[in-house]
N, CA, C and O atoms as a MOPAC input file, in Angstrom:
PM7 MOZYME 1SCF
protein

 N    122.45700 1    96.29100 1   128.37300 1
 C    121.35300 1    95.49200 1   128.86800 1
 C    120.54800 1    96.29800 1   129.89400 1
 O    121.10500 1    97.07900 1   130.66600 1
 N    119.24400 1    96.09500 1   129.88400 1
 C    118.41000 1    96.80500 1   130.85700 1
 C    118.67400 1    96.30200 1   132.28400 1
 O    118.94500 1    95.12300 1   132.51500 1
 N    118.58400 1    97.21800 1   133.19500 1
 C    118.89800 1    96.87600 1   134.57800 1
 C    117.62900 1    96.61200 1   135.38300 1
 O    117.51800 1    95.57800 1   136.04200 1
 N    116.68600 1    97.52400 1   135.33600 1
 C    115.46900 1    97.36600 1   136.13900 1
 C    114.52700 1    96.32900 1   135.52900 1
 O    114.60300 1    96.01100 1   134.34300 1
 N    113.63800 1    95.81400 1   136.37800 1
 C    112.69400 1    94.80100 1   135.90200 1
 C    111.76400 1    95.38300 1   134.84400 1
 O    111.42400 1    94.70600 1   133.87300 1
 N    111.35900 1    96.61500 1   135.02500 1
 C    110.43600 1    97.22600 1   134.06800 1
 C    111.11300 1    97.41900 1   132.70700 1
 O    110.47700 1    97.28200 1   131.66300 1
 N    112.40800 1    97.73800 1   132.73400 1
 C    113.14400 1    97.89500 1   131.47800 1
 C    113.33000 1    96.55300 1   130.78700 1
 O    113.30100 1    96.47300 1   129.55800 1
 N    113.52100 1    95.48800 1   131.58000 1
 C    113.64500 1    94.15300 1   131.00500 1
 C    112.33500 1    93.71700 1   130.35200 1
 O    112.33000 1    93.13600 1   129.26700 1
 N    111.23000 1    94.00700 1   131.02900 1
 C    109.92200 1    93.66100 1   130.48200 1
 C    109.64800 1    94.45600 1   129.20300 1
 O    109.13300 1    93.91500 1   128.22500 1
 N    109.99600 1    95.73100 1   129.22200 1
 C    109.80000 1    96.57300 1   128.04000 1
 C    110.59900 1    96.03400 1   126.85900 1
 O    110.13100 1    96.05400 1   125.72100 1
 N    111.80000 1    95.55500 1   127.13600 1
 C    112.62200 1    94.99200 1   126.06800 1
 C    111.98000 1    93.72200 1   125.49500 1
 O    111.97800 1    93.52600 1   124.28000 1
 N    111.44100 1    92.86800 1   126.35500 1
 C    110.75200 1    91.65700 1   125.89000 1
 C    109.54000 1    92.02400 1   125.02900 1
 O    109.29100 1    91.40400 1   123.99500 1
 N    108.79600 1    93.03500 1   125.46600 1
 C    107.61900 1    93.47200 1   124.69600 1
 C    108.03100 1    94.01000 1   123.33600 1
 O    107.38400 1    93.72900 1   122.32700 1
 N    109.10800 1    94.78200 1   123.31000 1
 C    109.57900 1    95.34600 1   122.04800 1
 C    109.99100 1    94.25800 1   121.06700 1
 O    109.72700 1    94.36500 1   119.87000 1
 N    110.63100 1    93.22300 1   121.56600 1
 C    111.05900 1    92.11000 1   120.70300 1
 C    109.83900 1    91.41000 1   120.11500 1
 O    109.79800 1    91.11400 1   118.92100 1
 N    108.83500 1    91.14500 1   120.97300 1
 C    107.61100 1    90.48200 1   120.50700 1
 C    106.89100 1    91.33700 1   119.47000 1
 O    106.45000 1    90.83200 1   118.43800 1
 N    106.77600 1    92.61900 1   119.74600 1
 C    106.07600 1    93.52100 1   118.82300 1
 C    106.81100 1    93.63700 1   117.49800 1
 O    106.18900 1    93.67700 1   116.43600 1
 N    108.12600 1    93.69200 1   117.56100 1
 C    108.91500 1    93.79500 1   116.33500 1
 C    108.69700 1    92.57200 1   115.44500 1
 O    108.52600 1    92.70300 1   114.23300 1
 N    108.70400 1    91.38800 1   116.05000 1
 C    108.46700 1    90.16500 1   115.27600 1
 C    107.09700 1    90.19600 1   114.61700 1
 O    106.96000 1    89.87000 1   113.43800 1
 N    106.08000 1    90.59100 1   115.38600 1
 C    104.71900 1    90.63300 1   114.86300 1
 C    104.60100 1    91.67500 1   113.75400 1
 O    103.97100 1    91.42400 1   112.72600 1
 N    105.20700 1    92.84300 1   113.96100 1
 C    105.14600 1    93.90700 1   112.95400 1
 C    105.83700 1    93.49100 1   111.66100 1
 O    105.32500 1    93.74000 1   110.56900 1
 N    107.00300 1    92.85600 1   111.78700 1
 C    107.71200 1    92.40900 1   110.59000 1
 C    106.91700 1    91.36000 1   109.83100 1
 O    106.90900 1    91.35000 1   108.60000 1
 N    106.24700 1    90.47300 1   110.56700 1
 C    105.43000 1    89.43900 1   109.94400 1
 C    104.24800 1    90.06700 1   109.19600 1
 O    103.95500 1    89.68800 1   108.06200 1
 N    103.58000 1    91.01800 1   109.82900 1
 C    102.43900 1    91.69000 1   109.19200 1
 C    102.87800 1    92.47100 1   107.95500 1
 O    102.19600 1    92.47200 1   106.93000 1
 N    104.02200 1    93.13200 1   108.07000 1
 C    104.53600 1    93.90800 1   106.94200 1
 C    104.88000 1    92.98800 1   105.77400 1
 O    104.60300 1    93.30200 1   104.61700 1
 N    105.48500 1    91.85200 1   106.09400 1
 C    105.85200 1    90.88300 1   105.06300 1
 C    104.60100 1    90.34300 1   104.36600 1
 O    104.58000 1    90.20600 1   103.14300 1
 N    103.55100 1    90.03500 1   105.15000 1
 C    102.29400 1    89.56300 1   104.58000 1
 C    101.69900 1    90.59700 1   103.63100 1
 O    101.23800 1    90.26600 1   102.53900 1
 N    101.71600 1    91.86000 1   104.07000 1
 C    101.14000 1    92.92600 1   103.26000 1
 C    101.87800 1    93.05800 1   101.93000 1
 O    101.25000 1    93.12300 1   100.87300 1
 N    103.19400 1    93.09800 1   101.98200 1
 C    103.94900 1    93.30500 1   100.75400 1
 C    103.93600 1    92.07200 1    99.85300 1
 O    104.03900 1    92.20100 1    98.63300 1
 N    103.81100 1    90.88000 1   100.43600 1
 C    103.69300 1    89.69800 1    99.58500 1
 C    102.33600 1    89.66100 1    98.89600 1
 O    102.23600 1    89.19400 1    97.76100 1
 N    101.28100 1    90.14800 1    99.56800 1
 C     99.97300 1    90.19500 1    98.92300 1
 C     99.95600 1    91.24900 1    97.82100 1
 O     99.27900 1    91.07200 1    96.80800 1
 N    100.69100 1    92.33800 1    98.00800 1
 C    100.81600 1    93.35200 1    96.95200 1
 C    101.53300 1    92.74600 1    95.74700 1
 O    101.14600 1    92.97500 1    94.60100 1
 N    102.57400 1    91.97500 1    96.02000 1
 C    103.33500 1    91.33000 1    94.94900 1
 C    102.44900 1    90.35400 1    94.17100 1
 O    102.50000 1    90.30500 1    92.94200 1
 N    101.63500 1    89.57900 1    94.89700 1
 C    100.71300 1    88.64100 1    94.24300 1
 C     99.70200 1    89.38200 1    93.37800 1
 O     99.37600 1    88.93800 1    92.27700 1
 N     99.20700 1    90.51500 1    93.87900 1
 C     98.25300 1    91.31800 1    93.11600 1
 C     98.87700 1    91.81900 1    91.82000 1
 O     98.24700 1    91.78700 1    90.76400 1
 N    100.11100 1    92.27800 1    91.91000 1
 C    100.79400 1    92.77600 1    90.71100 1
 C    100.98100 1    91.66200 1    89.68400 1
 O    100.88900 1    91.90200 1    88.48000 1
 N    101.24400 1    90.44200 1    90.16200 1
 C    101.37700 1    89.30800 1    89.24500 1
 C    100.04700 1    89.01000 1    88.55300 1
 O    100.01600 1    88.70400 1    87.36100 1
 N     98.94900 1    89.10100 1    89.30900 1
 C     97.62400 1    88.88100 1    88.72600 1
 C     97.31800 1    89.91000 1    87.64600 1
 O     96.79200 1    89.57300 1    86.58500 1
 N     97.64900 1    91.15700 1    87.92300 1
 C     97.40200 1    92.23100 1    86.95400 1
 C     98.25100 1    92.01300 1    85.70600 1
 O     97.76800 1    92.17600 1    84.58500 1
 N     99.50700 1    91.64600 1    85.90000 1
 C    100.39700 1    91.41600 1    84.76100 1
 C     99.91900 1    90.25000 1    83.90700 1
 O    100.07300 1    90.26000 1    82.68600 1
 N     99.33700 1    89.23900 1    84.55900 1
 C     98.83800 1    88.08000 1    83.82700 1
 C     97.49300 1    88.36200 1    83.16200 1
 O     97.03400 1    87.58700 1    82.32400 1
 N     96.87000 1    89.46300 1    83.53700 1
 C     95.57500 1    89.81400 1    82.95600 1
 C     94.43700 1    89.01200 1    83.55000 1
 O     93.41900 1    88.79200 1    82.89400 1
 N     94.60100 1    88.57500 1    84.78200 1
 C     93.57900 1    87.76700 1    85.45100 1
 C     92.40900 1    88.64600 1    85.88600 1
 O     92.61200 1    89.76300 1    86.36100 1
 N     91.19100 1    88.14200 1    85.72600 1
 C     89.99000 1    88.90000 1    86.09200 1
 C     89.81300 1    88.97900 1    87.60600 1
 O     89.08900 1    89.84500 1    88.09900 1
 N     90.46200 1    88.09100 1    88.34400 1
 C     90.33600 1    88.07800 1    89.80100 1
 C     91.06800 1    89.24100 1    90.46400 1
 O     90.90500 1    89.47400 1    91.66200 1
 N     91.86500 1    89.96300 1    89.70000 1
 C     92.64300 1    91.06900 1    90.26300 1
 C     91.72500 1    92.14900 1    90.82400 1
 O     92.02900 1    92.74400 1    91.85800 1
 N     90.61200 1    92.40600 1    90.15600 1
 C     89.66200 1    93.41900 1    90.63100 1
 C     89.05000 1    93.04700 1    91.96000 1
 O     88.87400 1    93.90300 1    92.82700 1
 N     88.72300 1    91.77000 1    92.13200 1
 C     88.16600 1    91.29200 1    93.39500 1
 C     89.22000 1    91.35100 1    94.49200 1
 O     88.91500 1    91.61900 1    95.65400 1
 N     90.42800 1    91.10300 1    94.11400 1
 C     91.53900 1    91.06600 1    95.07400 1
 C     91.87800 1    92.46000 1    95.60500 1
 O     92.41200 1    92.60300 1    96.70400 1
 N     91.56000 1    93.48700 1    94.80800 1
 C     91.91900 1    94.85600 1    95.19300 1
 C     91.23900 1    95.28500 1    96.48800 1
 O     91.86400 1    95.94300 1    97.31900 1
 N     89.97100 1    94.92400 1    96.67400 1
 C     89.26400 1    95.34200 1    97.89000 1
 C     89.87400 1    94.70600 1    99.13200 1
 O     89.98200 1    95.36200 1   100.16800 1
 N     90.27300 1    93.44300 1    99.04600 1
 C     90.91000 1    92.80600 1   100.20100 1
 C     92.29000 1    93.41400 1   100.45400 1
 O     92.74900 1    93.49600 1   101.59300 1
 N     92.93100 1    93.83200 1    99.38300 1
 C     94.23400 1    94.47700 1    99.51700 1
 C     94.08900 1    95.84400 1   100.19300 1
 O     94.91800 1    96.22900 1   101.01700 1
 N     93.02600 1    96.57000 1    99.83200 1
 C     92.73000 1    97.84600 1   100.49200 1
 C     92.54900 1    97.63700 1   101.99300 1
 O     93.05300 1    98.41300 1   102.80500 1
 N     91.83200 1    96.59000 1   102.34600 1
 C     91.57900 1    96.28900 1   103.74900 1
 C     92.89200 1    96.02200 1   104.48000 1
 O     93.09600 1    96.49900 1   105.59600 1
 N     93.77100 1    95.26700 1   103.85200 1
 C     95.06500 1    94.94500 1   104.45400 1
 C     95.90400 1    96.20100 1   104.65400 1
 O     96.52500 1    96.38600 1   105.70100 1
 N     95.91600 1    97.06300 1   103.63700 1
 C     96.70300 1    98.29500 1   103.71500 1
 C     96.13100 1    99.22900 1   104.77600 1
 O     96.88100 1    99.83700 1   105.53800 1
 N     94.80100 1    99.34300 1   104.82600 1
 C     94.17100 1   100.21000 1   105.82300 1
 C     94.42500 1    99.72400 1   107.24700 1
 O     94.59900 1   100.52800 1   108.16300 1
 N     94.44500 1    98.41400 1   107.42600 1
 C     94.72200 1    97.86900 1   108.75300 1
 C     96.16500 1    98.16400 1   109.15800 1
 O     96.43900 1    98.47700 1   110.31700 1
 N     97.07900 1    98.06400 1   108.20100 1
 C     98.48700 1    98.38400 1   108.48800 1
 C     98.63800 1    99.85700 1   108.83700 1
 O     99.44700 1   100.22600 1   109.68900 1
 N     97.85100 1   100.69300 1   108.17100 1
 C     97.88100 1   102.12800 1   108.46100 1
 C     97.31700 1   102.39300 1   109.85600 1
 O     97.86400 1   103.19300 1   110.61500 1
 N     96.22100 1   101.71400 1   110.18200 1
 C     95.55200 1   101.90800 1   111.46500 1
 C     96.45300 1   101.51700 1   112.62900 1
 O     96.45800 1   102.18500 1   113.66400 1
 N     97.20900 1   100.44800 1   112.46700 1
 C     98.10000 1    99.98700 1   113.52900 1
 C     99.46700 1   100.66700 1   113.46300 1
 O    100.39700 1   100.29200 1   114.17700 1
 N     99.57200 1   101.67600 1   112.59300 1
 C    100.79500 1   102.47700 1   112.43800 1
 C    101.99000 1   101.64400 1   111.98500 1
 O    103.13700 1   101.93100 1   112.32800 1
 N    101.69200 1   100.61100 1   111.20800 1
 C    102.74500 1    99.80200 1   110.62100 1
 C    103.37400 1   100.55900 1   109.46400 1
 O    104.58400 1   100.50100 1   109.24500 1
 N    102.51600 1   101.28200 1   108.71500 1
 C    102.99000 1   102.18700 1   107.67100 1
 C    102.30000 1   103.52500 1   107.87200 1
 O    101.26100 1   103.60600 1   108.52800 1
 N    102.88000 1   104.56700 1   107.30700 1
 C    102.31300 1   105.90000 1   107.47800 1
 C    101.11800 1   106.11200 1   106.56700 1
 O    100.94200 1   105.40000 1   105.57900 1
 N    100.30300 1   107.09500 1   106.90800 1
 C     99.07500 1   107.38700 1   106.16900 1
 C     99.35400 1   107.70800 1   104.71300 1
 O     98.65800 1   107.21800 1   103.82300 1
 N    100.36000 1   108.52100 1   104.46400 1
 C    100.68800 1   108.89700 1   103.09300 1
 C    101.13300 1   107.71200 1   102.25500 1
 O    100.76900 1   107.59700 1   101.08500 1
 N    101.91400 1   106.83900 1   102.85200 1
 C    102.38000 1   105.65600 1   102.13200 1
 C    101.21000 1   104.74600 1   101.78600 1
 O    101.15800 1   104.18000 1   100.69400 1
 N    100.27200 1   104.60600 1   102.72000 1
 C     99.09800 1   103.76800 1   102.47000 1
 C     98.28800 1   104.33700 1   101.30500 1
 O     97.88200 1   103.60300 1   100.40500 1
 N     98.06000 1   105.63100 1   101.32900 1
 C     97.30100 1   106.26800 1   100.25500 1
 C     98.02100 1   106.14700 1    98.91300 1
 O     97.39300 1   105.91600 1    97.88000 1
 N     99.31900 1   106.30300 1    98.94100 1
 C    100.11800 1   106.20300 1    97.72000 1
 C    100.06700 1   104.78400 1    97.15100 1
 O     99.92800 1   104.59700 1    95.94200 1
 N    100.18100 1   103.78900 1    98.03300 1
 C    100.10900 1   102.39400 1    97.59700 1
 C     98.75800 1   102.09200 1    96.95200 1
 O     98.69400 1   101.49800 1    95.87500 1
 N     97.68100 1   102.50500 1    97.61700 1
 C     96.34800 1   102.23000 1    97.08800 1
 C     96.14600 1   102.90600 1    95.74000 1
 O     95.56300 1   102.32200 1    94.82600 1
 N     96.62400 1   104.12500 1    95.62200 1
 C     96.47900 1   104.87100 1    94.37400 1
 C     97.24200 1   104.18500 1    93.24500 1
 O     96.71200 1   104.01700 1    92.14700 1
 N     98.45800 1   103.79800 1    93.50800 1
 C     99.28400 1   103.17600 1    92.46900 1
 C     98.75500 1   101.80800 1    92.05700 1
 O     98.81200 1   101.44000 1    90.88300 1
 N     98.24000 1   101.05800 1    93.02600 1
 C     97.69300 1    99.74300 1    92.69900 1
 C     96.42800 1    99.86300 1    91.85400 1
 O     96.21100 1    99.08000 1    90.92900 1
 N     95.59500 1   100.85300 1    92.18200 1
 C     94.38100 1   101.08200 1    91.39300 1
 C     94.74100 1   101.50300 1    89.98100 1
 O     94.13600 1   101.05000 1    89.00900 1
 N     95.72700 1   102.36800 1    89.88300 1
 C     96.17300 1   102.83200 1    88.56400 1
 C     96.70800 1   101.67000 1    87.74400 1
 O     96.45500 1   101.58500 1    86.54200 1
 N     97.44400 1   100.77800 1    88.38500 1
 C     97.99900 1    99.60900 1    87.70000 1
 C     96.88400 1    98.69200 1    87.20400 1
 O     96.96000 1    98.15200 1    86.10100 1
 N     95.84800 1    98.52000 1    88.02700 1
 C     94.72400 1    97.67700 1    87.64200 1
 C     93.98700 1    98.27200 1    86.44400 1
 O     93.64100 1    97.55600 1    85.50400 1
 N     93.75200 1    99.57600 1    86.48200 1
 C     93.05500 1   100.23700 1    85.36800 1
 C     93.86100 1   100.16400 1    84.08000 1
 O     93.30600 1    99.93400 1    83.00600 1
 N     95.17300 1   100.35900 1    84.18900 1
 C     96.03200 1   100.28200 1    83.00300 1
 C     96.01100 1    98.86900 1    82.42500 1
 O     96.01200 1    98.69100 1    81.20700 1
 N     95.99300 1    97.88300 1    83.29100 1
 C     95.96600 1    96.49700 1    82.85700 1
 C     94.65300 1    96.14300 1    82.17200 1
 O     94.63300 1    95.39900 1    81.19200 1
 N     93.55000 1    96.68400 1    82.70100 1
 C     92.24600 1    96.38000 1    82.09500 1
 C     92.07500 1    97.10600 1    80.75500 1
 O     91.40800 1    96.59000 1    79.85800 1
 N     92.66100 1    98.27900 1    80.61300 1
 C     92.58600 1    99.01200 1    79.35100 1
 C     93.40500 1    98.31200 1    78.26600 1
 O     93.03500 1    98.33700 1    77.09200 1
 N     94.51100 1    97.69100 1    78.65600 1
 C     95.33800 1    96.95000 1    77.68300 1
 C     94.55700 1    95.75400 1    77.13800 1
 O     94.65200 1    95.43400 1    75.95300 1
 N     93.78700 1    95.09900 1    78.00500 1
 C     93.02500 1    93.93800 1    77.54900 1
 C     91.89900 1    94.34500 1    76.61000 1
 O     91.53600 1    93.58500 1    75.71200 1
 N     91.33800 1    95.54500 1    76.80700 1
 C     90.25800 1    96.01900 1    75.92700 1
 C     90.75900 1    96.35200 1    74.54400 1
 O     90.04800 1    96.16100 1    73.55700 1
 N     91.98800 1    96.85400 1    74.46500 1
 C     92.54900 1    97.27700 1    73.16100 1
 C     92.93700 1    96.12900 1    72.29700 1
 O     93.41800 1    96.33100 1    71.18200 1

């Protein structure tokens, strides 16, 4: 347990930040999951949803919730999934 007052305050801040970070991360990954379901169902709204998903991922990257490379990789894979899904519907 922290002894000094400043260490106690730092511990309280860390707990609050951890809760907020976990909540934001959960929101991001649940929105990714929803997007993948839309693509699998062949829904036309998936394309519109991609831009909002980009915004969510970029915000997570900006706040250092996820690393830059992971954000870029996620965006790339989601775009690829959307394109593959739209090509299947054309065929």
